[in-house]
C-alpha positions in Angstrom: -6.1 16.4 -13.3 -2.2 16.3 -13.1 0.2 16.7 -10.2 3.8 17.8 -10.3 4.9 14.1 -10.4 2.7 13.7 -13.5 0.5 11.2 -11.8 -3.1 11.4 -13.1 -5.8 11.7 -10.4 -9.3 10.3 -11.1 -12.5 11.1 -9.3 -13.6 8.3 -7.0 -16.7 9.8 -5.4 -17.9 12.2 -2.8 -16.4 11.9 0.7 -19.8 11.1 2.2 -20.0 8.0 0.0 -17.1 6.5 2.0 -18.3 5.4 5.4 -15.7 5.6 8.2 -13.9 2.3 8.9 -15.7 0.4 6.1 -14.1 -0.4 2.7 -15.6 0.4 -0.6 -14.6 -1.0 -4.1 -13.9 1.6 -6.7 -12.8 0.8 -10.3 -10.4 3.2 -11.9 -8.7 2.7 -15.2 -9.5 -1.0 -15.1 -8.1 -1.5 -11.6 -10.2 -2.6 -8.7 -9.3 -0.5 -5.6 -10.3 -0.8 -2.0 -10.9 2.6 -0.6 -11.0 3.2 3.2 -11.9 6.2 5.3 -10.3 6.1 8.8 -12.1 7.5 11.8 -10.0 10.7 11.6 -11.2 11.3 8.1 -8.0 10.2 6.3 -8.8 8.3 3.1 -6.6 5.5 1.8 -6.7 3.6 -1.5 -5.2 0.1 -2.0 -5.1 -2.6 -4.6 -8.1 -4.7 -3.7 -6.0 -7.9 -3.6 -4.7 -9.5 -0.5 -1.0 -10.3 -0.6 -1.7 -13.6 1.3 -0.7 -16.6 -0.9 -4.4 -17.6 -1.2 -5.4 -14.0 -2.2 -8.8 -12.5 -1.7 -10.4 -9.1 -1.5 -9.3 -6.4 1.0 -12.3 -4.1 0.7 -14.3 -6.2 3.2 -11.7 -5.7 5.9 -12.2 -3.6 9.1 -10.2 -0.4 9.7 -8.9 0.5 13.2 -6.8 3.7 13.3 -4.7 3.5 10.2 -4.6 -0.3 10.1 -6.7 -2.7 8.1 -7.5 -6.1 9.4 -8.1 -8.2 6.3 -11.4 -10.3 6.3 -10.0 -13.7 5.4 -6.7 -14.1 7.3 -6.8 -11.3 9.9 -3.6 -9.9 8.6 -2.8 -6.4 10.0 -1.9 -4.0 7.2 -0.6 -0.4 7.7 -2.7 1.7 5.4 -0.1 4.5 5.3 2.5 2.2 3.7 0.7 -1.0 2.6 3.1 -3.0 4.8 1.8 -6.2 6.3 2.6 -6.3 10.0 4.7 -9.1 11.7 4.5 -12.0 12.2 3.0 -12.0 8.7 4.8 -10.6 5.7 3.7 -8.9 2.5 3.1 -5.6 0.8 -0.1 -4.1 -0.6 0.1 -1.6 -3.4 -1.2 1.8 -2.2 -2.3 4.7 -4.3 -2.1 8.5 -3.6 -5.4 10.1 -2.5 -6.4 13.7 -2.2 -9.5 15.5 -1.2 -10.8 18.6 -3.0 -14.1 20.3 -2.3 -15.6 17.1 -0.8 -14.5 15.0 -3.7 -12.1 12.0 -3.3 -9.4 11.8 -6.1 -7.1 8.8 -6.5 -3.9 8.6 -8.6 -3.3 5.4 -10.6 
């Protein structure tokens, strides 16, 4: 499926498979993505790699509002932008998500 920006969207699963506030790992086109569903139903997809110098997975983090608290270093990450919040610094690569007929689609 193509969008006007020529990004290709891939099916990631049914919306019910993504529990609110809990991350789930999805592999698309050889990339490991951490997918999160916020309490308000918004779905976010991020690279499943912590920007902390020691790295680590993000999918095990906890979502509060539109923020992710990473599981290893307790960094606060804005899921709308991927920006790590002060006093920490970093950027997580985020991917466009859309919902159609109960299906989650992610562009990579």
